[in-house]
Structures are given as C-alpha cells and as structure tokens.
N, C-alpha and C positions, 0 to 999 in steps of 0.2 A: 133851564140849563142850555137849551139850544140857542136862545137869544143871547146868553152870556158868551158862548163860543162865537156867535156871529159878530158880536161887538168886538171881541178880540181879533177876529179875522179882518174886520173893517179897519181896526186900528193898525194892523200890520200893513194893509194896502196904503193907508195914509202915510205911514212911516216910510214905506218904499218910495212913494211919490215925492215926499218932502226931502228924503235923503238924496234922491236922484236930481231934484231940482236945485239943490244947494251946492254950488261948486265954490270951494275956496279959491281965492286968487293964486295963480301959480307964482311960485317964488322967482324973483329975478335972478337969472344965471347968465353970466357972460359966456360961459362954456357949458354946454349941456352934455350929459352922459349918454353915450351910444354904445349898445352891445352889438358886436359883430361875430357871427359864427366863424370858427376856425377848424381846420384839420379834419374835414370829412373825407372818408375814402370814396364816397359816391359823389362824382362831380355834379350831377343833377341836383342832389340835395344841397350841396354847397352853393351852387349857382343861384338857387331860388331862396336860400335862407334870408328872411327879412332882417332889417335893422330894427332893434328895439330901443326906442328913445325914452328915457326916464327922466324924472325931475326930482329935485331935492334929495340927491343921493347922499347928502350928509346924514340923513336918517337911514340907518341900516335897513329898515323894513322896506325902503324903496329900491333896494338893490336886488338884482337877479342873482340866484345862488345855485348851489348843488345840494339836493336832498341828501342828508347824511344821517348817521346813526352813532350813538354812544351809549354807555351804561352810566347811570348816576351812582352816587355813593352807596345806595342801597341795592345796586345790581339790577335796577329796572331799566329797560330799554327806553331810550329817548330818540325821537325822530325830529330833526330840525333842518333848516336850510342854511348852509354855510356860504355866506356871501364873499368869501375870500377866493372861491373857485367857481365862477359862474358857468353854467352849462345850459345849452339849448338841446333839448332832446328831440329826436325826429323819428318818424315812422312813415313808410311808403306803402300805400294800398291802392288797389285798382277797383274800379266798379264799372258796370255796364248798364246802359239804359237803352230804350228803343231807338235812340238817335246815335248811339256810338259808344266808344270805350274812353274812359277817363282815368287819370291817375291823381290821387291825393297825396300831397306832401304835407305832413302834419308836424307842426313844431310846437313844443311845450316848454314853458319856462315856469319857475317857482320863485316866490318871495317868502321871506320869513313870516310875515303876517300882515293882516289889515288891523291897524291898532284900534282899540276901543275908543270911541268918541261919542259924546252925546250932542255936541254942537260943533260942527255938523254931525248928525247921527250917522254912524257907520253900521248899517244893517248887517253887512257881511263881515264884521269883525271876527277874527279867528286866526289860527296859525297855519303855516305850510300851504298857503294859498297859491293858486296858479292861473295861468292864462294859456290858451291854445289858439294857434293860427293854422288854418287849413288853406293851402293854395291848390286849387283844382286845375289840372292841365288837360288839354284836349289831346286828340290822337297825335298831333304834331308838336306836342310839348309847349303849347302856348298857354299861359295862365288865363282862365276864363272866369273864375270866381275866386273871391277871397272871403273865407268864413272865419269869424272870430268868436270866441266864447270863453267864459271862465271855466276852469277845470271842475266847477260844480255843475256845469251845464247851463249856467245862467247868463243873461245879457248877450245872447247870441245875435250876430248880425251876418248878413250875406250881401256882399257887394259885387256886382258884375264888373268886368273889365271891358276895355274897347275891343277885345277879341271875341266876346260872347255875341252870337247871332241874336237879333231882336226876337226871333220866334222862340227863344229859350227863356225869355223874361216872363215873369208872372203876368197874368192877364191884366191885373190892376196896377202894374208897376208904373211909377211916375218918375220922370227924369228930374228929380229934385232931392236935396239932401235928406237923409233919413234920420229920424229921431229915435235913438235906442235908449229908452229910459233916461232921457235927459242929455245923452251924448249925441252930438250932431256929426254924422259920418257922410262922406260924399256919396252921390247917387251912382257914380261910375268911376273906375280908375283907368286913366288914359295912358297907355303904353306908347302911343304914337310920338314920334320925334324925340324919343329919349334913347341915347346911344347905348348906354349900359344900365338898363332899367333895374331897379330894385325896390321892393316894397318897404316902406318905412312905417312902423307902428308907433304911434304916439300913446304913451301910457300915463294915465292920470295918477299923480302921487297919492299915497296913503291907501286908496281903494283899488288901485291897479286895474282899472277898467280902460278899455280902448277908447281914447278920446278923439282920435283922428287917424286917417289912413291917407297915404300919398305915394305916388311913384316918383322916385328920385334917381338921379344919375349916380351910380355907385362910385365912379372915379371922382366926381365932384364932391361927394360926401367925404371921401378919404382925404381930399386935399384941403377941405375947409378947416379954418381955425376956430370955428364956433362949436366944435364937438371934441370931446375927449372919448376916443374910441377904446372900449375895453374888449379884449378878445374873450370870447366864450367858447369853450370846447363844444363840439358837436358830438353827441353820443346817441346810440340807438335807444329808443324808448324802453326796450326790454331791460335795460340796465336799472331801471327803477324797481325791478323785481329782485335785484341782488345787490343791495347796498352793503358795502363792507362795514363790518363791525367786529373789532378785535381780530380774531383769526378766522371768523366766519362771515356770513352774509345774512341780511334780513330784507324784507320787502318794504317798500314805501307804503304799501297798502295792507289792510287787514285781509287775511285769507280765510277767515272763518268767523262764525258768530253773526249777530245782527248787523255788524258794521262791515261785513265782507264786501270788498270791492271799493271801500272808501279809503282816502288818505288818512294815515295814522295821525292823531292829534289835531284833526281839522274840523271837528264838530263846531258849527256856528250857533252859539246859544241864542242870539237874537232871532235868527231866522227860524230856528226850531220853535221858539216861543211864539212867534207871530205868524209864521207861514205853514206850519206843519198841518194845521186843520184844513187849510185851503188845498194843499197838495196831497193830503193823506200820506205824507212821508215825514216821519219825525226827524229824519236826518237831511231834510231839504236844505240845500246850500252847502252841505259838506262836500269838499272836493273828492273826486273819485277817479278810478282807473278808466282809461279809454280802451275798452275791449268788448268782446262779445258777451252780451248779457246771458247767453246760454251757459257760459263758463263761470261768469262772475255772479250771476243773479242780480246784477245791479245795472240797469239800463242807463246809458248816458242820455237821459231824456232832456229836451230843451223847451218843453211846454209844461207849465205847472199843473195843467188840468190832468187829473189821474187817468182819464180815459185815453189820453194821448201818449201814454208811456212808451208804447211800442212804435207808433208811427213817427214820433218826433225824436227817436233814438238816433244819434249822429253816427253810431257804428255802421248801421245800414244806411249808407249815405244816399243811395238812390231814392229810398223811401223817405228819408229825411227831407231831401230837396222837394220831392213831390208834395209832402205834407205842407211845406212852406210856400207852395205855389210855383216853384221853378220848373221849367219844362225842358230840361236837358235830355 
C-alpha cells in the first residue's frame, strides 16, 4: 500500500513537471488586453497598483472579474467570477524586521477558472482561481520586493528591485533569470531611468500564472495603441467577505467545516488526487483566504512540505521572507 501511494505521488510530481514545461504558443494579438486599477481612495494604493496583461481574452476564463454570488433554481448558493465587472482587491499591511519597517501593498485578482485540459495537462484546473501580487515598500515608500503567488499559495516568486540593498539578498542569490516551475522571471526589476514607473504583470492564458514581470512607464503604456486598457475597480480585500446576494451578503470563503478558509467552489480535483499525499493536505491547490491562520485555521503556506506550514505562511511576512532566505 505504501508503494502504491508512493507511485501515485511520483506520478503527481511528473505531471507537475510536464505541465510546467509545456507552454502552448501564445495567440497572436495585435492589441493586448490590459487591466488598470481605478478609483481608489488611497493614493498610495492607486499609485502602486500594477498593470495586469492578459492574453486570449476572447475566452471568458482569461478575463479578470468580480467574485459574485447568486441562487440557482433550487435555491442553492452559487459563487462565480463575473467578468463584466473586473475588480482588483487590495490590502495594506505593515511588518518589521531587525533592519527596519516595511509596508506591503497586496493586490488580488480572480478569474472564472483554469479549464480542464489533458494536452497540455492543467494540474490546477478548477473554478474561481486567483493571483496575488505583493509590492513591499521600504520606509521611504520605495518598492524593494515584488512577490507573486497563486491564491492557492502555489508558484510563489520573490523578485528584488533596484532599490533593495545587496545585503538584503539571499546568500546564494544569483543575478540571473529565475525559473519558477517553468516560467522564467527576471532576476531584478530596475526602476532607474523610468519617469513614471509601474509594474506590469504578464499572465499566461488558461493557467493564469505569472509569466513575466517588467517595469514600464505608466504614461507610455496609456498612450500605446498596442493595448486595450480595461478599467478595473479597486476595492478593499475585506469586500470578499460580504458579496451581495439578493437582499443579503455572503462570503467568498467557507467560514466553517473542513473547507474553512478556502474559496467556495475552488477545490482542484487533479491536485487533490496527485498532491495531497505529498502535502498531507487533501485540499492542496484550493484557493484560500489571505488572513491570519489563528482566525481561519488555514495557513497561506507556500511550501508543500507539511513541516513548513508555519514558517512559509505569507501572512507572517517577515518569517516568510526569512524562510525563503531573504535578509530584510
């Protein structure tokens, strides 16, 4: 029985590697779709909001939307992502290390789904999936780190900027592109000589993974004829806890039971099948709330190893950075 489970786990690892290695050719698009945050009350939040560049927006599942709720004909609650009204959710948090005080600006977006596919194999197939971007500012509000991660806690990356001192880099850090499970990201983001800098997130279609990061001039992007800019409302992340439904509200997340702290309707069957034994988490890959595990019981862990649940939890950002070798 043990060997049977081991074979299943090894198959899961193989499928992950093969799924990550196989990238479909991007569709040719004369004009690409770009989502831009709008109407934030907090000027810092608005100023640092990244652009989200998507591909193949003809397919609804490649569009950013608003998590929404409705009742079906039987009166059952349905949670879905409405792409007619895109939203970028934000959260501002502070943390302190031995070297100083920092501010995290956290941005969260959701897509209707990762579609089921065998060739290429979509391990993360499921509904209501999301992506999170964290911009870490130093004491004088300069971005020093950009962290990206799926809202399941998977495929996290940490990329330094030109404002980060060298003594804050990991000891084994190398100044070369980083391979994040098949996606190649830059070693460092350079803010120098950019008059109106803004972070641009390139999102791979279908699987909604970060495929590139770059610093662009905000005004040049707005003037370019190569992008169709779609305004996305900026909303506090707390609004995910009170989604309108009829005359009341409901949460985007389960608030009790074994799925507490997970996104409703977001169980990933393939990941549960192939990765639950390795992670000792049947709901591995299921998207989740970004919040204190002491309240949700659901750590936002970024390492699949069960013994790293606490130290790789992104909510405790100082500990999370230390776990991954950063010396802020």
